[in-house]
C-alpha positions in Angstrom: 83.5 108.9 121.9 84.1 108.7 118.2 87.8 109.2 118.5 88.0 106.4 121.1 86.2 104.1 118.7 88.7 104.9 115.9 91.7 104.5 118.2 90.3 101.1 119.4 89.8 99.9 115.8 93.3 101.0 114.8 94.8 99.2 117.9 92.8 96.0 117.0 94.2 96.1 113.4 97.7 96.7 114.6 98.1 93.8 117.0 99.4 91.5 114.2 102.3 93.9 113.6 103.3 93.7 117.3 103.2 89.9 117.6 104.6 89.0 114.2 108.3 89.2 115.2 107.6 87.0 118.3 105.6 84.4 116.3 108.3 84.3 113.7 110.9 83.7 116.4 108.9 80.9 117.9 108.4 79.3 114.5 112.1 79.4 113.7 113.0 78.0 117.2 110.6 75.1 116.6 111.7 74.5 113.0 115.4 74.2 114.0 115.0 73.2 117.6 112.8 70.2 117.3 115.0 68.2 114.9 118.1 69.2 117.0 116.4 67.9 120.2 115.4 64.7 118.4 119.0 64.1 117.3 120.3 64.8 120.8 117.8 62.3 122.3 118.8 59.7 119.7 122.5 60.1 120.4 122.0 59.8 124.2 119.8 56.8 123.8 122.3 55.0 121.6 125.2 55.9 123.9 126.8 57.7 120.9 127.1 54.5 118.9 128.5 54.7 115.4 125.2 53.7 113.8 123.5 56.6 115.4 126.1 59.0 113.9 125.3 57.5 110.5 121.6 58.0 110.6 121.7 61.4 112.5 121.8 63.6 109.4 118.8 61.8 107.9 116.8 62.0 111.1 117.5 65.7 111.5 116.5 66.4 107.9 113.3 64.4 108.1 112.2 66.0 111.4 113.2 69.5 110.1 111.1 69.1 106.9 108.1 67.8 108.9 108.3 70.6 111.5 108.4 73.3 108.8 105.6 71.8 106.8 103.3 71.2 109.9 103.8 74.8 111.1 102.8 76.1 107.6 99.4 74.4 107.7 97.5 77.0 109.7 98.5 79.7 107.2 97.9 78.1 103.9 94.3 79.5 103.7 95.9 82.9 102.9 97.8 81.7 99.9 95.2 82.5 97.3 95.1 84.5 94.1 94.4 88.3 94.2 95.9 91.5 95.5 97.1 91.8 99.1 98.3 94.9 100.9 101.9 94.4 102.0 101.3 95.2 105.7 101.6 92.5 108.4 98.6 94.1 110.1 96.6 92.8 107.1 95.2 89.4 108.0 96.0 87.7 104.6 99.5 89.2 104.4 100.2 88.3 108.0 99.5 84.6 107.3 101.3 84.7 103.9 104.4 86.0 105.7 104.3 83.2 108.2 103.7 80.6 105.5 106.7 82.1 103.6 108.8 81.9 106.7 108.2 78.2 107.0 108.8 77.6 103.3 112.0 79.7 103.0 113.4 77.9 106.0 113.3 74.8 103.9 114.2 76.4 100.5 117.3 78.2 101.8 118.5 75.1 103.7 120.0 73.7 100.5 121.3 70.3 101.8 117.9 69.5 103.3 116.0 70.9 100.3 118.2 68.9 97.9 117.4 65.7 99.9 113.7 66.5 99.7 113.9 66.7 95.9 116.1 63.7 95.6 114.3 61.1 97.8 110.8 60.5 96.4 109.2 60.0 99.8 110.7 63.2 101.1 109.6 65.1 98.0 106.0 63.9 98.3 105.9 64.7 102.0 107.3 68.2 101.7 105.2 69.3 98.7 102.0 67.9 100.2 102.6 69.4 103.6 103.1 72.8 102.0 99.9 72.6 100.1 100.8 71.4 96.7 98.1 69.2 95.1 99.2 68.6 91.6 101.1 65.6 90.0 104.3 64.5 91.7 105.7 63.4 88.3 107.7 66.6 87.6 111.3 67.7 87.6 112.5 70.8 89.5 115.9 71.8 91.0 117.0 73.3 94.3 117.8 76.7 92.7 114.5 76.9 90.8 112.6 79.7 92.6 109.1 78.6 93.8 107.2 79.9 96.8 103.4 79.6 96.9 103.1 75.8 96.5 99.2 75.8 96.8 99.2 78.0 93.6 101.4 75.7 91.5 99.4 73.4 89.2 101.7 70.8 87.6 100.7 67.9 85.4 102.7 64.8 84.5 106.1 65.3 82.8 106.6 69.0 83.6 110.3 70.1 83.5 111.4 73.3 85.2 115.1 74.1 84.7 117.5 75.3 87.3 117.5 79.0 88.1 114.1 79.5 86.5 111.6 81.6 88.4 107.9 80.6 88.9 106.7 84.0 90.2 103.4 83.3 91.8 103.6 86.7 93.5 104.8 90.0 92.3 105.5 93.1 94.4 103.8 96.3 93.1 105.0 99.8 93.6 101.6 100.9 95.1 102.2 98.8 98.3 100.3 95.7 97.1 101.3 92.2 96.2 99.8 90.6 93.1 99.3 86.8 93.6 98.2 84.3 91.0 98.4 80.6 90.0 100.9 79.2 87.6 99.7 76.2 85.6 102.1 73.9 83.7 100.3 71.1 81.9 101.6 67.8 80.7 105.2 67.9 79.4 105.5 71.6 79.5 109.1 72.9 79.7 110.5 76.0 81.3 114.1 76.8 80.3 117.1 77.9 82.3 116.8 81.5 83.8 113.2 81.8 82.4 110.7 83.9 84.4 107.0 83.3 84.6 104.6 85.9 86.1 101.4 85.2 88.1 98.6 83.7 86.0 100.8 82.1 83.4 99.5 78.9 81.7 101.6 76.6 79.6 99.4 74.0 77.8 100.7 70.5 77.0 104.2 70.4 75.4 104.5 74.2 75.4 108.1 75.4 75.9 109.7 78.6 77.2 113.3 79.1 76.1 116.4 80.1 78.1 116.2 83.6 79.6 112.7 84.4 78.4 110.2 86.5 80.4 106.5 85.7 80.3 104.1 88.3 81.6 101.0 88.2 83.8 98.1 86.0 82.6 99.8 85.0 79.4 98.9 81.6 77.8 101.0 79.4 75.6 98.7 76.9 74.0 99.6 73.2 73.2 102.9 72.8 71.4 103.7 76.6 71.4 107.4 77.5 71.6 109.1 80.7 72.7 112.8 80.8 71.8 115.5 82.1 74.1 115.8 85.7 75.3 112.3 86.9 74.4 110.0 89.3 76.2 106.4 88.3 76.2 104.2 90.9 77.9 101.0 90.6 79.8 97.8 89.0 78.6 99.4 87.5 75.5 98.0 84.4 73.9 100.3 82.2 71.7 98.3 79.7 69.7 98.8 76.0 69.1 102.1 75.0 67.6 103.0 78.7 67.1 106.6 79.8 67.6 108.3 83.1 68.6 111.8 83.5 67.3 114.7 84.4 69.6 115.2 88.0 70.9 111.6 88.9 70.0 109.1 91.2 71.8 105.4 90.7 71.9 103.3 93.5 73.4 100.5 93.2 76.0 97.2 91.8 74.8 98.5 90.5 71.5 97.5 87.2 69.9 99.7 84.9 67.8 97.4 82.6 66.0 97.8 78.8 65.6 100.8 77.7 63.6 102.3 81.1 63.1 106.1 81.4 63.2 107.5 84.7 64.2 111.0 85.4 62.9 113.9 86.1 65.3 114.0 89.7 66.5 110.3 90.4 65.7 108.5 93.2 67.4 104.8 92.9 67.9 103.0 96.0 69.0 100.5 95.7 71.9 97.0 94.4 71.1 98.1 93.0 67.7 96.8 89.8 66.2 99.2 88.0 64.0 97.1 85.7 61.8 99.4 84.2 59.1 102.9 83.7 57.8 102.8 86.8 55.5 101.9 89.1 58.4 104.6 87.4 60.6 107.2 87.9 57.8 106.5 91.6 57.8 107.6 91.8 61.4 111.1 90.7 60.6 113.6 93.4 61.6 114.9 95.5 58.7 118.7 95.4 58.2 120.1 98.7 59.3 122.5 100.8 57.3 125.2 100.1 59.8 124.7 96.4 59.5 124.8 96.6 55.7 128.0 98.5 55.7 129.6 96.1 58.1 128.4 93.1 56.0 129.6 94.7 52.7 133.0 95.4 54.2 133.3 91.9 55.6 132.3 90.4 52.3 135.2 92.2 50.6 137.7 91.0 53.2 138.1 94.4 54.7 136.4 93.7 58.1 139.6 94.8 59.9 139.3 98.2 58.3 135.8 98.9 59.7 135.7 101.5 62.4 133.0 103.3 64.4 133.3 107.0 64.2 130.7 109.5 65.6 128.0 106.8 65.7 128.5 106.0 61.9 130.3 103.1 60.2 133.2 104.1 58.0 134.7 101.6 55.6 138.4 102.6 55.1 139.6 102.0 51.5 
């Protein structure tokens, strides 16, 4: 009796895994089939007149975007912060996957997605249908990675460069998915190839430079600036008008106080509080013996005689 109950519960939990491929197929057929059918009807009704050929691409794109957005609506309740097991038999993950299927159908259809970002009416329609509720006065590009639109919180004037990643979800090695909001307040800027993890907050006028990674639940306060190619770990707080120099590392749980300017190449250990300029200056990287030898040789005009041998610098006289 007990074994029958366990088997019945397992079967109940696994039905989503069995039907997921079929539901996915039906969604894709509707997303691509409905606009194609509308175009076919339009062409037949117009007797293939030239004007119908002109408007056909716009009609197909509009119906395609609406179809994908409407099909995502029943699944948006599952796009919430937290940890989710990556198993389609899990109710939340099942609906996340179907929401993602609808969104990526739009995102990877670059001509249609480009039009949706270019035409203000299309942009408003697509983002609202997929659950975004923030300001529409923002700039984003077709190759900027976004996924969970209900978890994006943009204010006026936000600028997200091309090929940046707004990672509202992160795959974990233990079989779970970490999901969190990303908040970009007024006139925040995210640079080319920058990466933001779940829970990141950029306060007004905060800026993340080119190729910089920002860890989970890290906050840049108003006017903060992180220069290119930095690695900012998890749970860091960078104060108002503070700045982190290029190629720097800031460990998890650290705090850079208001107005502090870290030099380029600085290394801040985890859980460190940098309170003033003198402390920040002490984090400046020390010139290595190799670098001094190279600089000295270059200063004497012998840069062409500098060679690397066995891991050491030799200046040939």
